[in-house]
N, C-alpha and C positions, 0 to 999 in steps of 0.2 A: 373390797378389791374383787375385780372380775377377771378371771383367767380363762383363756380360750385354749381348748385342747386341739391338737396334742401339745403338751408342755415339753419344753426342753430340759425339764428338771422335775424332781418329785417334791411335793410339799411335805412329804414324810421324811425327807432326807435329813439325816442326823446333823450334817454340817449346816444346812439351811436353818434348822431349828436352833442350832447353837448361835448362828449369826443373829437371829431374832431374839435371842435371850429369852426372857419370860414374857415377851409381848404377843406371841402368837395367839394366846387365848383371847386377846382383845381385837383380833383381826377377823372381820366378817368376810369370808371368802365365798364367792359364787363361781361355779364352773359352768362353762358353755361349750358346746360341741363345735360351734362355728361363730365367726364374727356376725354373720347374718342372724343367728339366733339371739345374740345380744341386742342387735339393732331392733329386731322384731319385739323382743320383750320390753325394751325401753324406748319405744318409738317416739315418746315425747322428750327424750333426753337430748341434751346439748353435747354433741360429740366433737372433739378436737383431735386432730391427727398430728402427732409429734414426728417431725421429719426435718432433716437438715435442708430439704428442698423447699421448705415453707418460705414464702416471700415476706411474711410478717413475723415479728418477734412476739414471744409470749406476753410481753407487757402491753401490747396493743389490744389484747382481747379482754372482754368484760366478763368476769366470773362472779360478779357481786351479788347476783340474785340467788339468795339462799333457798328459794322455793323451787328452783330448777335442779334437776339432776345433771351434773356436769361429769362428762366422761373424757378422760385423757387416754387416747388409743396409741399404744406403743407397738412397734414391730420388734423383731428379734434384734438383739444388740449388734449382731454382726451383719445383718441384712437390711434392717429397717422394715418399713411397711411396703406392701406390694405397690408397684408404680401405678397400676390401674386405680387403686384406692386413692392414692394421692391425687392423680389427675382428675378424678371425679369429685374431689372435695377441696380444690385449691384454696377456696375462700375460708376454709376451716382448718387449714394446715398452719401450724406454728412451729417456730424454731427457737432454739436457745443459741444466742451468739457464741461462737467458739473460734478458736484459732484455725485458720485454713489448712494447717498441716495435720490437724486431728481428724480422724475418720469419724469417730463417734464419742459421745460421752457415756459414762457408766450409767446403766439403766436406773439403778436405785438413786443415784445422785440426781438424775434428770427428773425422776418422779418426785423427789423431795423438793426440788426447786419449784416445780409446777404446783404441787399441793400447797406449799407455803405461800405462793403468790395468790392462789385462789382464797386461802384462809385470810391472808392480809386484806384482800379486797372485801371480804365478808366481815371484817373486823374481828377475826379469830373467834368464831362462835364455839362455845363449849370449852375454850382454852383459858388458862389463867395467865 
């Protein structure tokens, strides 16, 4: 998991750790001071931008190459990604279909949907 500072939460937060139960020790967390820092460090990565403004649904993207580093980029749950980032990457923007009366999906649910779609396409490597 790659997190971009400033965070809207603390990864040391008691409630956050409680929500993650005993799984936190298995999460490899990397911190970056900016999105550009992440892009520079993983310049060969495949970046996908998660936004309700995407014209393609997540199921139309190919995440099957296990040799590539796939990155799902999320914005703040209440604001989403910056519009200029979306506009500059429209062909890499994806959305999860949702009811038009819903402003956004829960971030953790969205991340889980996308991670399991990528794992499904890769035939669940490392999972039983």
